[in-house]
C-alpha positions as CSV (number, residue, x, y, z in Angstrom):
1,M,44.2,48.3,-28.8
2,A,46.7,48.9,-31.5
3,T,50.1,47.1,-30.6
4,G,51.8,50.4,-31.0
5,R,54.3,48.1,-33.1
6,I,57.3,49.5,-35.5
7,P,57.2,49.0,-39.4
8,K,56.9,45.5,-40.2
9,G,59.9,43.1,-39.9
10,E,61.9,46.3,-38.5
11,L,62.3,44.6,-35.3
12,R,63.9,41.6,-37.0
13,R,66.6,43.7,-38.9
14,L,67.3,45.7,-35.7
15,A,68.1,42.1,-33.9
16,E,70.1,41.5,-37.3
17,R,72.1,44.7,-36.9
18,V,72.8,44.3,-33.4
19,V,74.2,41.0,-33.6
20,E,76.6,41.5,-37.0
21,R,77.8,44.3,-34.5
22,A,78.5,41.5,-32.0
23,K,80.2,39.3,-34.3
24,R,82.7,42.5,-36.0
25,R,83.5,43.0,-32.2
26,G,84.9,40.1,-31.0
27,A,81.9,37.4,-30.5
28,R,82.3,34.3,-31.8
29,Q,78.4,33.5,-31.8
30,A,75.5,35.8,-30.5
31,D,72.1,36.2,-30.0
32,A,69.4,39.3,-29.9
33,F,65.9,38.6,-28.7
34,A,64.0,41.7,-29.2
35,E,60.3,42.5,-28.1
36,V,57.7,45.5,-28.3
37,S,54.5,45.3,-26.4
38,R,51.4,47.3,-25.2
39,E,49.0,46.1,-22.7
40,S,45.5,47.8,-21.3
41,S,43.4,47.0,-18.4
42,V,40.1,48.0,-17.1
43,R,39.2,47.5,-13.1
44,V,35.7,48.9,-12.1
45,R,33.8,48.9,-8.6
46,D,30.2,49.9,-7.7
47,G,29.5,49.9,-11.4
48,E,32.1,52.7,-12.1
49,V,35.4,52.8,-13.5
50,E,38.1,52.2,-10.4
51,E,41.3,52.0,-12.9
52,L,42.4,52.5,-16.4
53,S,45.7,51.7,-17.4
54,Q,47.5,51.5,-20.6
55,A,51.3,50.3,-20.7
56,T,53.9,49.9,-23.8
57,G,57.1,48.3,-23.4
58,K,60.2,47.4,-25.7
59,G,63.5,46.6,-25.3
60,I,66.4,44.2,-27.1
61,G,68.9,41.3,-25.1
62,L,72.0,40.6,-26.5
63,R,73.9,36.9,-25.3
64,V,77.0,36.7,-26.5
65,V,80.0,34.0,-26.4
66,A,83.6,34.7,-27.0
67,A,86.4,31.9,-25.9
68,G,83.8,30.2,-24.0
69,R,82.8,32.9,-22.0
70,L,79.2,34.2,-22.0
71,G,78.3,37.8,-21.8
72,F,74.4,39.3,-21.7
73,A,73.1,42.7,-21.6
74,Y,69.9,44.4,-22.4
75,T,68.6,47.8,-22.7
76,S,64.7,49.5,-23.6
77,D,66.5,52.2,-25.7
78,L,66.5,51.4,-29.2
79,S,68.4,54.2,-30.5
80,G,72.1,53.9,-32.4
81,G,74.2,55.0,-29.6
82,A,72.4,52.8,-27.2
83,L,73.0,49.5,-29.1
84,E,76.4,50.1,-29.5
85,T,76.8,50.4,-25.9
86,L,74.8,47.6,-25.8
87,V,77.3,45.3,-27.9
88,D,80.3,46.6,-25.6
89,R,78.7,46.0,-22.4
90,A,77.6,42.5,-23.5
91,L,81.0,41.6,-25.1
92,A,83.0,43.4,-21.6
93,L,80.6,41.0,-19.5
94,A,81.6,38.0,-21.5
95,K,85.4,38.7,-20.8
96,A,85.5,38.7,-17.0
97,S,83.3,35.8,-16.7
98,A,84.1,32.0,-16.2
99,P,84.7,30.0,-19.2
100,D,82.5,27.0,-19.8
101,E,82.4,24.4,-22.7
102,A,78.6,24.2,-22.7
103,N,78.4,28.0,-23.8
104,R,77.1,27.8,-27.3
105,L,74.6,28.6,-28.5
106,P,72.0,26.4,-31.5
107,N,73.7,25.9,-34.3
108,A,72.9,26.2,-37.8
109,R,71.5,22.7,-38.4
110,A,69.5,22.7,-35.6
111,L,67.8,25.9,-36.5
112,A,67.1,25.3,-40.2
113,A,64.0,23.7,-39.1
114,R,61.4,26.6,-39.3
115,N,57.6,26.5,-38.7
116,G,55.2,28.4,-40.8
117,P,52.9,31.4,-39.6
118,Q,50.5,30.5,-36.7
119,E,47.3,32.3,-35.4
120,L,48.7,34.1,-32.4
121,L,47.0,37.6,-32.8
122,D,43.4,38.0,-33.4
123,P,42.5,41.0,-35.3
124,A,39.5,41.6,-33.2
125,V,41.5,41.3,-30.2
126,E,44.2,43.9,-31.4
127,A,41.1,46.5,-32.2
128,L,39.3,46.2,-28.8
129,S,38.2,49.7,-27.4
130,T,38.6,50.9,-24.2
131,D,34.6,51.0,-24.2
132,W,34.6,47.5,-24.8
133,K,36.6,46.5,-21.3
134,I,34.9,49.1,-19.5
135,D,31.5,47.1,-20.7
136,A,32.7,43.6,-20.0
137,A,34.2,44.4,-16.3
138,K,30.6,46.1,-15.5
139,T,28.6,43.1,-17.0
140,M,30.7,40.7,-14.9
141,E,30.0,43.0,-11.5
142,R,26.7,43.0,-12.5
143,V,25.8,39.9,-13.3
144,G,27.7,38.8,-10.4
145,R,25.8,40.6,-7.6
146,G,22.5,39.3,-9.4
147,V,23.5,36.1,-8.6
148,D,22.7,36.0,-5.2
149,A,21.8,38.3,-2.0
150,H,25.0,36.9,-0.4
151,V,27.5,38.5,-3.2
152,K,28.4,41.9,-1.3
153,A,31.4,43.6,-2.6
154,F,34.1,42.4,-5.1
155,E,38.1,42.1,-4.5
156,S,39.0,42.8,-8.4
157,V,36.7,42.4,-11.5
158,G,38.1,43.7,-15.1
159,A,39.3,42.9,-18.2
160,S,42.8,43.4,-20.5
161,D,44.6,42.6,-23.9
162,V,47.7,42.6,-24.6
163,A,49.5,42.7,-28.0
164,G,53.0,42.7,-29.0
165,E,56.0,41.5,-31.5
166,V,58.6,39.5,-30.8
167,A,62.1,38.9,-32.9
168,I,65.5,37.0,-32.7
169,A,68.2,37.2,-34.8
170,T,71.1,34.5,-34.3
171,S,75.1,34.5,-35.5
172,E,74.4,31.2,-37.3
173,G,71.8,33.2,-39.9
174,I,68.5,32.6,-38.9
175,S,66.1,35.5,-37.9
176,D,62.5,35.4,-37.2
177,E,59.3,37.3,-36.1
178,Y,55.8,36.6,-34.8
179,R,53.1,38.7,-33.4
180,H,51.2,37.7,-30.6
181,G,48.1,38.8,-28.2
182,Y,45.7,37.8,-25.7
183,V,42.7,39.1,-23.9
184,A,41.2,38.2,-20.6
185,L,38.2,38.8,-18.0
186,Y,38.3,38.0,-14.3
187,S,35.8,38.7,-11.4
188,A,36.5,37.7,-7.9
189,P,33.2,38.5,-5.8
190,V,33.2,38.3,-1.9
191,A,29.9,36.3,-0.3
192,Q,28.7,37.0,3.2
193,D,26.7,35.0,5.5
194,D,24.1,36.0,8.4
195,A,26.8,35.5,10.5
196,G,29.0,37.8,9.1
197,G,31.5,34.9,7.8
198,L,33.1,35.8,4.0
199,Q,33.8,33.7,1.4
200,T,36.2,34.6,-1.9
201,G,35.8,33.1,-5.0
202,Y,36.8,33.6,-8.5
203,W,36.6,33.0,-12.1
204,V,39.0,34.0,-15.1
205,D,39.4,33.3,-18.5
206,Y,41.8,34.4,-21.2
207,R,42.4,33.5,-25.2
208,R,44.2,34.5,-27.7
209,F,41.2,35.1,-29.7
210,L,37.8,37.2,-28.6
211,A,35.7,34.5,-30.2
212,D,36.7,31.8,-28.0
213,L,35.8,33.9,-24.7
214,E,34.0,33.3,-22.5
215,T,31.0,35.9,-22.1
216,P,31.3,38.8,-19.3
217,E,27.8,37.2,-18.3
218,A,29.4,33.6,-17.9
219,V,32.7,34.5,-15.9
220,G,30.8,36.9,-13.9
221,R,27.9,34.0,-12.7
222,R,30.5,31.3,-12.6
223,A,32.7,33.4,-10.3
224,A,29.8,34.4,-8.0
225,E,28.1,30.9,-7.8
226,R,31.7,29.7,-6.5
227,A,32.1,32.0,-4.1
228,V,28.3,31.4,-2.5
229,R,28.7,27.8,-2.7
230,M,32.1,28.4,0.0
231,L,29.9,30.0,2.6
232,G,29.3,28.2,5.9
233,A,32.5,26.1,4.9
234,R,34.9,24.5,8.2
235,K,37.2,21.9,8.4
236,V,36.9,18.2,8.6
237,E,38.6,15.5,10.7
238,S,41.5,14.5,9.3
239,C,41.2,11.2,7.4
240,R,42.8,9.1,4.2
241,V,40.2,9.9,1.5
242,P,40.0,10.1,-2.2
243,V,40.6,13.4,-3.5
244,V,39.0,14.5,-7.0
245,L,40.6,17.9,-8.7
246,D,38.6,20.3,-10.6
247,P,40.3,21.0,-14.2
248,L,41.9,24.5,-12.5
249,M,43.4,22.4,-9.5
250,A,44.6,19.4,-11.5
251,A,46.3,22.2,-14.0
252,S,48.2,23.3,-11.0
253,F,49.1,19.8,-10.0
254,F,50.8,19.0,-13.3
255,G,52.2,22.8,-13.8
256,G,53.9,22.1,-10.4
257,L,55.1,18.8,-11.5
258,V,57.0,20.2,-14.1
259,A,59.6,21.7,-11.7
260,A,60.7,17.4,-11.2
261,L,61.4,17.8,-15.0
262,N,63.9,20.3,-15.4
263,G,66.8,19.2,-16.6
264,N,69.3,21.2,-14.5
265,L,67.9,19.7,-11.6
266,V,67.7,16.0,-12.8
267,R,71.5,16.7,-13.8
268,K,72.3,17.4,-10.6
269,K,70.1,14.4,-9.1
270,A,67.9,17.3,-7.1
271,S,65.1,16.0,-9.1
272,F,62.9,12.8,-7.9
273,L,62.5,11.8,-11.2
274,A,66.2,11.5,-12.0
275,G,67.2,8.4,-13.7
276,R,63.4,7.5,-14.3
277,V,63.4,7.9,-18.1
278,G,61.8,4.8,-19.6
279,E,59.9,4.0,-16.4
280,R,56.3,3.9,-15.7
281,I,55.3,6.6,-13.3
282,A,51.7,7.1,-14.0
283,P,48.3,5.5,-15.2
284,V,48.6,3.9,-18.7
285,D,45.3,6.1,-19.2
286,L,47.8,9.5,-18.5
287,S,49.9,11.6,-21.1
288,L,51.9,14.5,-20.1
289,V,52.3,16.8,-23.9
290,D,53.9,19.8,-24.7
291,D,52.3,21.1,-27.4
292,G,53.9,24.8,-28.9
293,L,52.2,24.5,-32.3
294,L,48.5,24.0,-30.5
295,S,46.1,26.0,-32.5
296,R,45.2,29.2,-30.4
297,G,47.1,28.3,-27.8
298,L,48.2,30.7,-25.1
299,G,51.7,28.9,-25.1
300,S,51.7,28.5,-28.7
301,R,54.6,30.3,-30.6
302,P,56.7,29.5,-34.0
303,F,60.1,29.3,-31.9
304,D,61.4,28.7,-28.5
305,G,63.7,31.5,-26.8
306,E,67.0,30.2,-28.5
307,G,65.0,30.5,-31.8
308,L,64.3,26.5,-32.1
309,A,61.2,25.5,-33.8
310,T,58.9,24.5,-31.3
311,R,56.8,21.1,-31.5
312,R,54.4,18.7,-30.1
313,Q,56.3,16.2,-27.6
314,S,55.2,13.6,-25.4
315,L,57.0,14.5,-21.8
316,V,55.0,11.4,-20.5
317,E,53.3,9.2,-22.5
318,R,50.7,6.4,-21.6
319,G,52.3,6.5,-18.2
320,V,56.0,6.0,-18.9
321,L,58.4,8.6,-18.8
322,R,59.9,9.8,-22.0
323,C,62.1,12.8,-21.7
324,Y,63.2,16.1,-19.4
325,L,63.2,19.5,-20.6
326,Y,66.3,21.2,-21.5
327,D,67.2,24.5,-22.9
328,C,70.3,24.8,-24.9
329,H,73.1,24.7,-21.8
330,A,71.3,22.3,-20.1
331,A,71.6,20.0,-22.8
332,Q,74.9,20.8,-23.4
333,K,75.5,19.8,-19.8
334,A,73.5,16.8,-20.0
335,K,74.5,15.5,-23.4
336,A,71.3,15.9,-24.4
337,K,69.4,17.9,-27.0
338,S,67.2,20.9,-26.4
339,T,63.3,20.4,-25.9
340,A,62.9,23.7,-28.0
341,T,60.7,25.3,-25.0
342,A,62.9,27.9,-23.8
343,S,61.1,30.8,-22.5
344,R,62.8,33.8,-22.7
345,G,62.3,38.2,-22.6
346,Y,64.6,40.6,-23.3
347,Q,65.9,41.3,-20.1
348,S,66.4,37.6,-19.4
349,L,68.4,35.1,-20.9
350,P,66.9,31.9,-22.0
351,A,65.3,29.3,-19.0
352,I,63.8,25.8,-19.3
353,G,59.8,26.6,-19.4
354,T,57.5,25.0,-21.7
355,T,54.6,26.3,-24.0
356,N,51.0,24.5,-23.9
357,L,51.5,21.9,-21.2
358,M,48.8,18.9,-21.4
359,A,47.6,16.3,-19.1
360,V,45.6,13.9,-21.8
361,A,43.6,11.5,-20.7
362,H,42.9,8.3,-22.9
363,A,40.4,6.6,-21.7
364,P,38.2,10.3,-20.1
365,V,35.1,9.8,-17.9
366,P,32.5,12.2,-17.5
367,A,33.3,14.4,-14.8
368,A,30.3,13.6,-12.9
369,E,30.6,10.0,-12.8
370,I,34.2,10.9,-10.8
371,V,32.3,12.1,-8.3
372,R,29.6,9.4,-8.1
373,G,32.3,6.9,-7.5
374,V,33.3,8.4,-4.2
375,S,31.2,7.2,-1.3
376,R,33.1,10.0,0.9
377,G,36.3,12.1,-0.1
378,L,37.1,15.4,-1.3
379,Y,36.2,18.2,-4.5
380,V,39.0,20.5,-4.3
381,T,38.6,24.1,-6.0
382,S,41.3,26.0,-5.0
383,M,44.7,26.0,-3.3
384,L,47.2,28.0,-1.8
385,G,51.1,27.8,-2.0
386,H,53.5,25.4,-4.2
387,G,53.4,22.4,-2.4
388,A,55.5,20.2,-4.2
389,D,59.2,19.2,-3.7
390,P,60.9,18.3,-6.5
391,V,64.1,17.0,-4.7
392,T,61.9,14.5,-2.3
393,G,58.7,14.6,-4.3
394,D,56.4,15.5,-1.2
395,Y,53.4,17.3,-1.7
396,S,51.5,19.4,0.5
397,R,49.4,22.0,-0.1
398,G,46.3,23.9,1.8
399,A,42.8,23.3,0.1
400,A,39.5,24.0,-0.1
401,G,36.6,22.9,-1.8
402,L,33.5,21.1,-1.2
403,L,32.8,17.3,0.9
404,I,31.6,14.4,-1.3
405,E,29.3,12.1,0.6
406,G,27.6,9.0,-1.3
407,G,28.7,10.2,-4.6
408,E,27.2,13.7,-4.5
409,L,29.1,17.0,-3.6
410,S,27.7,18.4,-0.1
411,R,28.9,20.8,2.3
412,P,31.7,23.3,1.9
413,V,35.2,22.7,3.4
414,Q,38.5,25.0,3.9
415,E,41.4,25.3,6.4
416,V,42.4,21.4,5.3
417,T,45.9,20.0,3.8
418,V,45.8,17.7,1.2
419,A,49.3,15.7,1.5
420,G,51.1,12.7,-0.6
421,N,53.8,11.8,-2.6
422,L,54.2,13.0,-5.9
423,L,55.4,9.7,-7.2
424,E,52.5,7.8,-5.3
425,M,50.1,10.4,-6.2
426,L,51.1,9.9,-9.7
427,A,50.4,6.1,-9.7
428,G,47.2,7.1,-7.6
429,I,45.7,8.6,-10.3
430,D,42.3,6.5,-11.1
431,A,40.0,8.2,-12.9
432,M,40.4,11.2,-15.6
433,G,37.5,13.7,-17.0
434,D,36.4,14.5,-20.3
435,D,36.4,18.5,-19.4
436,L,39.7,19.4,-20.4
437,D,39.7,23.3,-19.7
438,F,41.3,24.8,-22.5
439,R,42.2,28.2,-20.6
440,G,45.7,29.0,-19.5
441,Q,49.2,27.8,-20.8
442,V,48.4,24.3,-18.3
443,R,45.5,22.3,-19.2
444,A,44.2,19.5,-17.4
445,P,40.7,17.8,-16.6
446,T,38.9,16.7,-13.6
447,I,41.5,14.0,-12.1
448,R,41.1,11.5,-8.8
449,F,43.5,10.0,-6.6
450,R,42.6,6.9,-5.3
451,E,43.4,7.8,-1.8
452,L,45.6,11.0,0.0
453,T,45.6,12.1,3.7
454,V,43.7,15.0,4.1
455,S,44.5,17.1,7.4
456,G,41.7,18.8,9.3
457,A,40.4,19.1,12.9
């Protein structure tokens, strides 16, 4: 799949021209963020193509600061006249906004450090054909059906790829660009038992490089096995027991925790982690790392949404909270420094985010040992809702998975709720696996909580 990109360097030069226009017309500071992308996806049903789509997108967003007032506008029309209008609109919005001393873009010194090129677009992904995606989707469906006779249908099964370019230019003299892409496979089969009960399983894999992607056969098989093993699931009685999260659910747990590290919430005392930098909030064997330079990482990029060079940094280091997450505006408000993790699209202002968030185990153990160490508990493989309140730290999510009995996975469980308080949950992590899962932008191994409330029948 070709990116449909404009000639090399042209997107960056376009952003530079827009910033120069904004400066000439009175902006004290300005930055322009430009994107071009193309996405292609295939879905199949019963061995036939159900949906085939290709979409392209392009646009540029302009942020200006004049007399401490911020203005922002964007357009998907990259013609000369449209860009003139874009500049006028951004300056007019700045004139109408309230002044704020924190409305300052990164200065030249902060922007000066640059990262070299990263491997973010695989030529093999860029060249993927529609036929490859169709064959991959059909293979996942065929293999999934062959796993077990109980697999009766599929909610969705398909393949997709994305390729694009990003460029930024600022009034501080920095301009930069990079190309990026990924490929994905997903399958969601439906299994039916003899009594008519239905269970849906799923599996997904998405990678920067085609060579790293699981095979369609592996994705189809894993998804079907996850659906079949949940047949006959029922509630359990309410109890307090050890709870084990598989790597996907552990990643979801740590991804939800990030909201409490948001520097804006911390400054407003709207996070249960406010004022806790330097305190131990988790076991010494756990670190939480954000790494924007991770080789082939889905969240990797040479610079963030404000042009700052990304880096690897510990948010929690061996259990001790080290820092919060900031974009430039939030950092100005808090008298802190940006963590260079601002997310951004051309249609939006920068926002506090992460790159590749990883829960690192310093004393990992085999995941099977984590389960063997539980006489009775719950192994969670799927959850519903967001569940975490960043203000209070209260946590409650619907869950499904497998009962642990005598150190073995036994019958399937559904329609239960797992609850606790995030501070207590973090402190109560008593085992982490050696199976760090490298799919997605949030990565974690199997983890075990010493004891949580499971509400059921």
